[in-house]
BALOBA-1460 file (C-alpha; in Angstrom, 3 decimals):
// residues 187
<rec num="1" residu="m" x="-81.926" y="97.536" z="126.498"/>
<rec num="2" residu="a" x="-78.845" y="95.635" z="126.231"/>
<rec num="3" residu="t" x="-80.755" y="92.950" z="124.197"/>
<rec num="4" residu="p" x="-81.235" y="94.954" z="121.089"/>
<rec num="5" residu="r" x="-77.485" y="95.385" z="120.688"/>
<rec num="6" residu="t" x="-76.631" y="91.723" z="121.112"/>
<rec num="7" residu="p" x="-78.645" y="90.774" z="117.888"/>
<rec num="8" residu="s" x="-77.148" y="93.359" z="115.970"/>
<rec num="9" residu="r" x="-73.653" y="92.394" z="116.801"/>
<rec num="10" residu="s" x="-74.437" y="88.591" z="116.015"/>
<rec num="11" residu="r" x="-75.858" y="89.793" z="112.555"/>
<rec num="12" residu="s" x="-72.756" y="91.968" z="111.734"/>
<rec num="13" residu="s" x="-70.250" y="89.486" z="112.920"/>
<rec num="14" residu="g" x="-72.323" y="86.827" z="111.127"/>
<rec num="15" residu="r" x="-71.914" y="88.686" z="107.663"/>
<rec num="16" residu="a" x="-68.151" y="89.363" z="107.799"/>
<rec num="17" residu="p" x="-67.217" y="85.585" z="107.917"/>
<rec num="18" residu="s" x="-69.511" y="84.651" z="105.076"/>
<rec num="19" residu="t" x="-67.995" y="87.503" z="103.071"/>
<rec num="20" residu="s" x="-64.367" y="86.573" z="103.846"/>
<rec num="21" residu="g" x="-65.442" y="82.715" z="103.485"/>
<rec num="22" residu="s" x="-66.416" y="83.457" z="99.846"/>
<rec num="23" residu="n" x="-63.284" y="85.468" z="99.110"/>
<rec num="24" residu="s" x="-61.219" y="82.543" z="100.589"/>
<rec num="25" residu="q" x="-63.336" y="80.196" z="98.255"/>
<rec num="26" residu="m" x="-62.455" y="82.282" z="95.301"/>
<rec num="27" residu="t" x="-58.747" y="82.645" z="96.149"/>
<rec num="28" residu="v" x="-58.551" y="78.689" z="96.645"/>
<rec num="29" residu="t" x="-60.397" y="78.140" z="93.267"/>
<rec num="30" residu="i" x="-58.133" y="80.639" z="91.240"/>
<rec num="31" residu="g" x="-55.090" y="79.039" z="92.877"/>
<rec num="32" residu="a" x="-56.421" y="75.602" z="91.928"/>
<rec num="33" residu="i" x="-56.803" y="76.685" z="88.521"/>
<rec num="34" residu="a" x="-53.409" y="78.428" z="88.090"/>
<rec num="35" residu="i" x="-51.942" y="75.124" z="89.316"/>
<rec num="36" residu="v" x="-53.708" y="73.045" z="86.988"/>
<rec num="37" residu="v" x="-52.663" y="75.414" z="84.076"/>
<rec num="38" residu="v" x="-49.056" y="75.105" z="85.070"/>
<rec num="39" residu="v" x="-49.173" y="71.323" z="85.268"/>
<rec num="40" residu="v" x="-50.670" y="71.207" z="81.865"/>
<rec num="41" residu="i" x="-48.023" y="73.479" z="80.542"/>
<rec num="42" residu="v" x="-45.287" y="71.457" z="82.126"/>
<rec num="43" residu="v" x="-46.705" y="68.157" z="80.883"/>
<rec num="44" residu="m" x="-47.022" y="69.499" z="77.290"/>
<rec num="45" residu="m" x="-43.525" y="70.732" z="77.324"/>
<rec num="46" residu="n" x="-42.060" y="67.479" z="78.635"/>
<rec num="47" residu="g" x="-44.460" y="65.525" z="76.451"/>
<rec num="48" residu="g" x="-43.222" y="67.615" z="73.271"/>
<rec num="49" residu="g" x="-39.675" y="66.737" z="74.066"/>
<rec num="50" residu="k" x="-40.225" y="63.073" z="74.358"/>
<rec num="51" residu="d" x="-41.991" y="62.719" z="70.980"/>
<rec num="52" residu="d" x="-39.167" y="64.754" z="69.330"/>
<rec num="53" residu="a" x="-36.547" y="62.463" z="70.652"/>
<rec num="54" residu="a" x="-38.490" y="59.437" z="69.604"/>
<rec num="55" residu="k" x="-38.958" y="60.750" z="66.133"/>
<rec num="56" residu="d" x="-35.527" y="61.922" z="65.371"/>
<rec num="57" residu="p" x="-33.012" y="59.690" z="67.187"/>
<rec num="58" residu="a" x="-30.527" y="59.708" z="64.118"/>
<rec num="59" residu="p" x="-29.526" y="63.392" z="64.266"/>
<rec num="60" residu="v" x="-28.653" y="63.146" z="67.892"/>
<rec num="61" residu="a" x="-26.177" y="60.451" z="67.260"/>
<rec num="62" residu="a" x="-24.923" y="62.458" z="64.139"/>
<rec num="63" residu="a" x="-24.438" y="65.592" z="65.900"/>
<rec num="64" residu="p" x="-20.999" y="64.913" z="67.633"/>
<rec num="65" residu="a" x="-19.489" y="63.703" z="64.379"/>
<rec num="66" residu="p" x="-17.613" y="66.606" z="62.783"/>
<rec num="67" residu="s" x="-18.917" y="67.835" z="59.497"/>
<rec num="68" residu="p" x="-16.561" y="68.268" z="56.470"/>
<rec num="69" residu="a" x="-18.133" y="71.487" z="55.228"/>
<rec num="70" residu="p" x="-19.746" y="74.193" z="57.373"/>
<rec num="71" residu="a" x="-23.256" y="74.957" z="57.140"/>
<rec num="72" residu="p" x="-24.247" y="77.831" z="54.886"/>
<rec num="73" residu="v" x="-24.630" y="81.105" z="56.878"/>
<rec num="74" residu="p" x="-27.848" y="82.957" z="55.913"/>
<rec num="75" residu="t" x="-26.756" y="86.358" z="54.240"/>
<rec num="76" residu="g" x="-29.745" y="88.184" z="54.075"/>
<rec num="77" residu="s" x="-30.122" y="90.999" z="51.439"/>
<rec num="78" residu="a" x="-27.789" y="93.490" z="50.101"/>
<rec num="79" residu="k" x="-27.492" y="96.824" z="51.493"/>
<rec num="80" residu="a" x="-28.477" y="99.744" z="49.193"/>
<rec num="81" residu="g" x="-26.510" y="102.784" z="49.017"/>
<rec num="82" residu="k" x="-24.001" y="104.673" z="46.964"/>
<rec num="83" residu="t" x="-21.825" y="102.998" z="44.371"/>
<rec num="84" residu="p" x="-18.524" y="102.015" z="46.136"/>
<rec num="85" residu="a" x="-15.465" y="103.741" z="45.173"/>
<rec num="86" residu="r" x="-13.555" y="100.486" z="45.329"/>
<rec num="87" residu="p" x="-14.985" y="96.904" z="44.907"/>
<rec num="88" residu="a" x="-15.657" y="94.813" z="48.002"/>
<rec num="89" residu="p" x="-12.953" y="92.035" z="48.809"/>
<rec num="90" residu="a" x="-14.343" y="88.657" z="48.200"/>
<rec num="91" residu="l" x="-16.489" y="87.302" z="51.279"/>
<rec num="92" residu="t" x="-17.606" y="83.580" z="50.562"/>
<rec num="93" residu="q" x="-19.852" y="81.348" z="52.270"/>
<rec num="94" residu="e" x="-17.027" y="79.062" z="53.218"/>
<rec num="95" residu="t" x="-15.209" y="82.159" z="54.884"/>
<rec num="96" residu="l" x="-18.636" y="82.990" z="56.815"/>
<rec num="97" residu="g" x="-18.889" y="79.350" z="57.784"/>
<rec num="98" residu="k" x="-15.208" y="79.198" z="59.166"/>
<rec num="99" residu="l" x="-16.077" y="82.347" z="61.191"/>
<rec num="100" residu="d" x="-19.010" y="80.592" z="62.733"/>
<rec num="101" residu="e" x="-16.986" y="77.797" z="63.621"/>
<rec num="102" residu="l" x="-14.029" y="79.875" z="65.125"/>
<rec num="103" residu="f" x="-16.515" y="81.898" z="67.166"/>
<rec num="104" residu="g" x="-18.307" y="78.458" z="68.417"/>
<rec num="105" residu="k" x="-14.752" y="77.347" z="69.451"/>
<rec num="106" residu="a" x="-13.786" y="80.575" z="71.085"/>
<rec num="107" residu="k" x="-17.303" y="80.801" z="73.083"/>
<rec num="108" residu="a" x="-16.891" y="77.117" z="74.333"/>
<rec num="109" residu="a" x="-13.253" y="77.971" z="75.557"/>
<rec num="110" residu="y" x="-14.464" y="81.203" z="77.125"/>
<rec num="111" residu="n" x="-17.343" y="79.409" z="78.974"/>
<rec num="112" residu="e" x="-15.089" y="76.629" z="80.256"/>
<rec num="113" residu="g" x="-12.524" y="79.367" z="81.641"/>
<rec num="114" residu="s" x="-15.448" y="81.089" z="83.401"/>
<rec num="115" residu="t" x="-16.364" y="77.749" z="84.870"/>
<rec num="116" residu="l" x="-12.801" y="76.985" z="85.953"/>
<rec num="117" residu="r" x="-12.561" y="80.643" z="87.417"/>
<rec num="118" residu="t" x="-15.743" y="80.056" z="89.531"/>
<rec num="119" residu="a" x="-14.317" y="76.597" z="90.464"/>
<rec num="120" residu="g" x="-11.117" y="78.476" z="91.843"/>
<rec num="121" residu="d" x="-8.847" y="77.262" z="89.085"/>
<rec num="122" residu="n" x="-7.372" y="80.671" z="88.024"/>
<rec num="123" residu="a" x="-4.300" y="78.995" z="86.051"/>
<rec num="124" residu="g" x="-6.805" y="76.696" z="84.179"/>
<rec num="125" residu="a" x="-9.004" y="79.781" z="83.512"/>
<rec num="126" residu="r" x="-6.376" y="81.897" z="82.188"/>
<rec num="127" residu="s" x="-5.124" y="79.155" z="79.833"/>
<rec num="128" residu="k" x="-8.821" y="78.780" z="78.390"/>
<rec num="129" residu="q" x="-9.169" y="82.498" z="78.137"/>
<rec num="130" residu="a" x="-5.955" y="82.560" z="76.195"/>
<rec num="131" residu="e" x="-7.235" y="79.835" z="73.838"/>
<rec num="132" residu="a" x="-10.366" y="81.723" z="73.323"/>
<rec num="133" residu="k" x="-8.487" y="84.912" z="72.470"/>
<rec num="134" residu="a" x="-6.190" y="83.038" z="69.958"/>
<rec num="135" residu="l" x="-9.331" y="81.762" z="68.175"/>
<rec num="136" residu="l" x="-10.770" y="85.305" z="68.021"/>
<rec num="137" residu="d" x="-7.678" y="86.643" z="66.682"/>
<rec num="138" residu="r" x="-7.714" y="84.079" z="63.850"/>
<rec num="139" residu="w" x="-11.415" y="85.212" z="63.325"/>
<rec num="140" residu="k" x="-10.367" y="88.801" z="62.904"/>
<rec num="141" residu="q" x="-7.405" y="87.822" z="60.496"/>
<rec num="142" residu="l" x="-9.528" y="85.716" z="58.378"/>
<rec num="143" residu="v" x="-11.687" y="88.932" z="57.560"/>
<rec num="144" residu="e" x="-9.457" y="91.706" z="58.107"/>
<rec num="145" residu="a" x="-9.597" y="93.152" z="54.430"/>
<rec num="146" residu="q" x="-13.391" y="92.710" z="54.569"/>
<rec num="147" residu="l" x="-13.811" y="94.606" z="57.949"/>
<rec num="148" residu="l" x="-11.861" y="97.378" z="56.771"/>
<rec num="149" residu="w" x="-13.736" y="97.776" z="53.482"/>
<rec num="150" residu="q" x="-16.949" y="97.376" z="55.429"/>
<rec num="151" residu="e" x="-16.181" y="100.126" z="57.917"/>
<rec num="152" residu="e" x="-15.318" y="102.458" z="54.948"/>
<rec num="153" residu="a" x="-18.610" y="101.447" z="53.265"/>
<rec num="154" residu="q" x="-20.680" y="102.296" z="56.195"/>
<rec num="155" residu="m" x="-19.037" y="105.491" z="56.690"/>
<rec num="156" residu="e" x="-19.388" y="106.513" z="53.081"/>
<rec num="157" residu="e" x="-22.906" y="105.045" z="52.836"/>
<rec num="158" residu="w" x="-21.862" y="102.579" z="49.912"/>
<rec num="159" residu="a" x="-23.985" y="99.797" z="48.757"/>
<rec num="160" residu="q" x="-22.885" y="96.338" z="50.261"/>
<rec num="161" residu="p" x="-23.206" y="92.692" z="48.869"/>
<rec num="162" residu="a" x="-25.342" y="90.398" z="50.966"/>
<rec num="163" residu="e" x="-22.462" y="88.411" z="52.416"/>
<rec num="164" residu="y" x="-21.450" y="91.809" z="54.199"/>
<rec num="165" residu="a" x="-24.753" y="92.001" z="55.669"/>
<rec num="166" residu="a" x="-24.092" y="88.601" z="57.322"/>
<rec num="167" residu="l" x="-20.780" y="89.740" z="58.335"/>
<rec num="168" residu="e" x="-22.420" y="92.857" z="59.963"/>
<rec num="169" residu="r" x="-24.909" y="90.541" z="61.794"/>
<rec num="170" residu="i" x="-22.307" y="88.091" z="63.298"/>
<rec num="171" residu="y" x="-19.662" y="90.951" z="64.117"/>
<rec num="172" residu="g" x="-21.689" y="92.145" z="66.976"/>
<rec num="173" residu="p" x="-21.828" y="88.999" z="69.186"/>
<rec num="174" residu="f" x="-17.988" y="88.530" z="67.944"/>
<rec num="175" residu="a" x="-17.187" y="92.052" z="69.618"/>
<rec num="176" residu="k" x="-19.047" y="91.329" z="72.712"/>
<rec num="177" residu="l" x="-17.213" y="88.081" z="73.230"/>
<rec num="178" residu="e" x="-13.931" y="89.379" z="72.369"/>
<rec num="179" residu="k" x="-14.389" y="92.177" z="75.216"/>
<rec num="180" residu="s" x="-15.762" y="89.408" z="77.537"/>
<rec num="181" residu="v" x="-12.680" y="87.282" z="76.813"/>
<rec num="182" residu="r" x="-10.334" y="90.415" z="77.412"/>
<rec num="183" residu="m" x="-11.924" y="91.224" z="80.523"/>
<rec num="184" residu="g" x="-11.684" y="87.600" z="81.794"/>
<rec num="185" residu="g" x="-7.902" y="87.556" z="81.290"/>
<rec num="186" residu="g" x="-7.338" y="86.581" z="77.718"/>
<rec num="187" residu="k" x="-4.013" y="87.577" z="76.680"/>
């Protein structure tokens, strides 16, 4: 009577390994496919970078040279609204370009200060943060009248020229950096 139980045990134990074996094979196959896809993506990304560098070696060499005039800042479209009670102060492409330049320098100084603070050089970090604050103060002074007019225009729902749309777009990152510099010790 013990013999009928032995074959049933071997049948059930024989089926379980084959099921788990096929699951293991499927898992290995899916894993292999995923690895191949990742390798292909990495190769394509690295290959694209090499081709781009080979095609345009001149811009890389020209990048460190300072440009005499800042690149034009995209202005977007004018903002519709009520007729302004007073005209908007002039805001030129040159001014917007100067704002971008000052912002870039301030951000670089802030990043250097953060790196120095992480390295333990608190005096150097404070110096860089102070430099970033001075650049941000110059940024604000450059467009003080325009910022006041824009604030009034937004509160009164006035129509705004396209240059002011650009100023509004770049003011957000400026305010964020200004706060970071202030919290980082820029005085």
